[in-house]
Every structure is written in structure tokens, then in C-alpha cells.
N, C-alpha and C positions, 0 to 999 in steps of 0.2 A: 555622335561618335567623335572622340578626340583624335588628335593627329597621330598619336602613337598607335591607337587601335587600327586606324586606317592603313598604317604601314605594315601591319601584320598580314602575311599571305600564307594561310594554312596549307594550301596545296604546295607551295614552294618549300615550306618546312618539311612536309611529309616526303617530298621528292628528295630533299637533302638527306633525310634520315634513311631512306631506302638506299641511296647511293653510299652512305656510310656503312650500312649493313653489308652491302655487296663488296665494298672495299675490304672489310674485315674478313670476309670469306676469301677474297683474293689473297690477302696476306697469309691465310692458312694454306691456300693452294700453293703459293710460292714456297712456304716452309716445307710442305710435303715433297715438293720437287727436289729440294736439296737434301732433305732427310732420307729420301729413298734412293738417292744417287741417280735421279732421272734427268738431270739437267741437260745431258747430251743424248737422251733417248731419241730425240728428233734432231737431226744434224743440220737442217736447213731452216731458213726463216725468210719471209713471214709465213710461207706455206709449210706444211708438214709432209715430208716425202713427196713434195710437189702437189699435194692435195689440200683441200680445205678440211676434209674429214677423213683422216687416216683410220686404220683399224686400231681401236682403242684397247690395246693389250699391254701388260707389263708397264714399263716406264713411260710408254707413249700415253697411257691413260693419265698419268700425273702431269707430264709436260704439256701435252696438247690440251688437257683439261684446264691447266693453268692459263694457257693462251686464250681459251674460250671465255673463261671468267674475266680475264684482263680485257678482252674485246668488249664484253658486256659493260664493264665498269667505264671503259673509255667512251662508249656510246652514251651511257648515262651522264657522264661528266660533260660531254658536248651539249646534251639537252639541258643539263643544269645551268651551264654558263649562259646559254641562249635564253632560257626561261627567266633566269635572274636578271639579265639585261632588260627583258621585256617588262617585268612586274615590280622589280625592286627599285625603291626611290633613293636609297643610300649609295652614293658613288663608290665608297670604299668597299661595300659588300659586293658590288659588281666587279671591282678589281680583284677581290678575293676569289670570286668564281672563275674569272679568266686566268688567274694564277694557277688555280687547281687544274684547269684544262691544259695549260702549258706544262705543268708538272707531269700529268699523266701521259701526254704525248712524248715528252722527253724520256719518261720511264719506259715506254714501249720501244723507243729507239735503243736505249741501254740494254733492254732485254734481248733485242735482236743482236746487238753487238756482242753481248756475252756469249751467245750461242755460236755466232760466226767466228769469233776469236778463240773458241774452246775454253771458256771460263777463266779468263785472266782475273786474278784476285782483285785488282784495283777496280775493274769494271763491275764485278760481282758485288763488291762492297758498296760502290756508288749506287748500283741498282737497289740494293737493300736499304741504303740510307735514304734515297729519294722516295722509296715506297712509304717510309714512315712520315716524311715531310708531306707527301700527298695526302696520306691519311689524316694528318693534322689539319690540312686545308679543309678537307671535307667535314671533319668534326667541328671545326670553327664555323663553317657555313651552317651546319645543323644547329649550332648553339645560337648564333646571332640572328637566325631567322625564326627562332622560337618565340612564342607568345610572351613568355616570362621575360626574356631579354628585352623585347621591344616595349611592352606595356609597363615594365618596372624600370624603365630607363632613367626616370628622375629620382628613383630611390637611392639614397646615399647613407652611409654610416661612417662613423669615426673609427679609425683603426687605433688600437692600443698597442700595436707592435709592428713588425716589419713583414706582415703576411705577403704583401704583393711581391716584394723583392725576394723573399724566401721561396715563394711558389715558383716564380720565374727561374730562379737559380736551380731549384731542384728539377724542374722540367727540362732545362738545358742539360743538366747532369745526367738525367735518365736517357736523353737522346744520345749523348756521348757514350754512355754505358752500352747502349744498343749497338752503336758503331763499333766499339771495341769487341763486342760479342760477334758482330758480323765479320770483322777481320779474322778473329779466332776461328770461327766456323768455316769460312770460305778458304782459309789457309790450311785447313785440315789439322788444326792444333787443339781441337776440343778435348782431347784426352792426353795432352802433353804432360799433365799431372793426373795420373789415373785414380787417385784416391782423394777423399775429402772427409774431414777438414784438414788433415795433415797433407803434406806434400812428399810422397814417396816415404811415408813413415816418419817424416821430420816436420818440425814447426815451419821451417823455411826450406826451400829447395837448396840443395848443395851447389847446383850449377844454374846459371841463368841465361841459357840460349834464348833466342827471340820467341820460340814457341812457348817456353815455360813462362817467360815474362808476360806475354800476352794473356795466357790462360790464367796466371796468378792475378794479374791486374783485373781481369773481368770477374773471376769467380770468388776472389777474396776481397781485394781492396775496393773495387767498384761496387760489388754486391753489398758489402757491409756498410759502405758509405751511403748508398741509396736507401738501404733498409733503415738505417738510423735517422736520416734526414726526413724521409717520407713519414715515418712514425712520429717524429718530433712535430712536424708541421700539422699532421693529422690530429694529434693530441691537442695542439694549440688551437686549431680551428674548431674542433668538435667540443671543446670545453668553453671557449670564449664566445663562439658564435653559433650556439646550438639552434637558435631560432631562424638563422639565415640558411634556409635549405639549399640555396644555390652554392653555398660554401660547404655546408655540413656533408651533403651526400657525396660530392666528388672527393672530398678529403677522406671520408670513411671508406669509400670504395677503393681509393688508392692504398689505404692502410691494409685492407684485406688482400688486394692484389699483390702487393710487394712481398707479403709472407708466402703467398702461393707461388710467386715467381722464384723465390729463393728455394722453396721446397722442390720445385720442378728442376731448378739448376742442379740440385743434389742428385735428383733422379737421373738427369742426363748423364752425369758422371758414373753413378753406381750401376746404371743399366748399359753402359758403354754406348751412349748415344742411340738408344732405342727410338724408333720412329715417332711413337705417340708422345712421350714426354718432351722430346726435342722439338717437335712441331708446336706443341701447345706452349712450350716455353717461349717461342718466338711471338706468338699472338698475344700471350699474356703480357709480354713486354710492351707490345703496341697498346694494349688496353690500359696498362699502367701509365704510359705516356699520355694517352688521351685523357685519362682522369685528371692528371696533374695539369694538363693544358686547360681543361675546363675550369679547374680551380683557379688557375692563373688569370684567365680571361674574366671570370666572374669577380675576382678580387680587384682587378683594375677597374672594373665597371662600378663596383660598390663603394670602394673606399675613397673618401674625400682627401684625407690627409693622414700621413703616417707620422708617428713619433716613435723614437727609439725606446724600447721597453727596458 
């Protein structure tokens, strides 16, 4: 058995995958809380009406349900950090696991502060932004503990372009697009421009108050920029590196998800922020971010040297 094979811990990888799946469910639960207006259905924290298990009706079902899923993910992350410390030989992977634990604990505190301070926009946005960072930590752990990542560690290819830099740039751009969307959503500006693709029947808005500026930046400028760049890099990867499955599949997945995300964004506006498209829009954004993150990490692992194309 070679050294790479001995580093692979299948149970750790499966644990990371389970945690990632539960985190995705948590993101959906959080999106449903905001979409249904249930954020203050339970006015206290960490208990709910002074109880561990209140009557699950109406908004309490969404808000307390979100807390239960969050608690489950937090416990899973504690276990993941400890298990990684016990069986993982790579020091940087251990640090990544402890960083994930720190993020989820801070996320819990932000969630409590959000409720206790009655949903201040700044804290709500920080809560949403940190949720995506935590998800990225868990996705990264799921990837770097996989058999493919470990056993193909010596596999390298020559890059004919700037895939690594482009993938990283687009990943960061998607994260900022999500943040702008969170600011727009938690500020109540989601329908500041009630139509699409025009703006109150015009190509550009006649006036530019903050609400319109944010919504226009997210639904027009940011959306078209992300759509164009994700499709560009997906085309480049899928045509030049067809046989590199660790590049091909996340790139192809990102290309599909970005179109779905744009369609959902249109539905959010056309249905006046209906619960289902709005909530699915949030988790599709997270899935798109995760796909680009995997592409970025795999490209940095695979490519030896880049030359400008």
C-alpha cells in the first residue's frame, strides 16, 4: 500500500459528505425562514418560548425547525473536527476542520443575535454570508478527504490558459453576488424593481435610490456577469480538459446551475417573491458557489504551470 492510499480514510470522507448534505438542508431551512417571514416567530434564544420543543405550528415550525437542523449540523461539525484530528495526517486538513467548527459556532451566535436584536440588516447579512463560508469549508473537507484527491495527488497536467486564476476569480465573484443578494433580500428591496428584464418599463431606472441600485446590481449587472463568466470558463474547461473528470464535471455542473439560478431569479420577481422559487434560488446559489469552489481547488491541484493563452 502506497503512502497516498494509507492517507485515505473512507469513513472520514463519508462523514464529511453527510455533514455537507446536512449543511445544504440547513441552508434551505434558513432560506425558508426568511421567505415565510418566520424569522421572529420565536422571539427568544437559545430556547424557544422557554422550551426545547415548542408547539410546531405556523412560523414556529420554520424557525424552530431551522434551529434543530442547525444544532444537528453543529454537533456533526464538532464530531468532524475531532475525528479529523484523530485520523487525518495532513496538518492543513486538521486546521480546515477546526476552522469549520469555529465558523459554525460563530454562525450560531450570529443567529441568536439576529433574533435578540430583531433582525438588524447588518447582522442578518453577516449570518447569511458566514453560512456560505461554512458551507465552503465543509465542501472543501469533503473534497480533500476523497480517494480521488488523495490517490491522484501526484497527477499533474500543463495548463494552456488561465484556468486557475479564472476559476478563483469567478468563485469570489459568485460569493460577492450572493452577498449583494443577501443585502437586497434582508433589506426588503427584492421587488424594488418589480419587472424584468426592463426596469419599470424602461431599459434603465429613472431614479436610483439605494433599493433600486442594490436590486439592479444583483439582478442585472451581477447576474449577467456571473452568467457570462461561468459559461465562459465551463466552455473552456469542458472543451480543453474533457478527460479530466475532476475539472469537467464541476465545470459542467456550474454551467447548468447558473442558468437555473438566473431562471429562478426571474421567477422570484415575476411571482413577487413566492416562497418556493425564492428559497430554491438561495440554495441554488450555494450549489453554484460549491461547484466553482471544487473546480478551483481541483485546478490548483492539477495544474503545474500556467501560460497566458
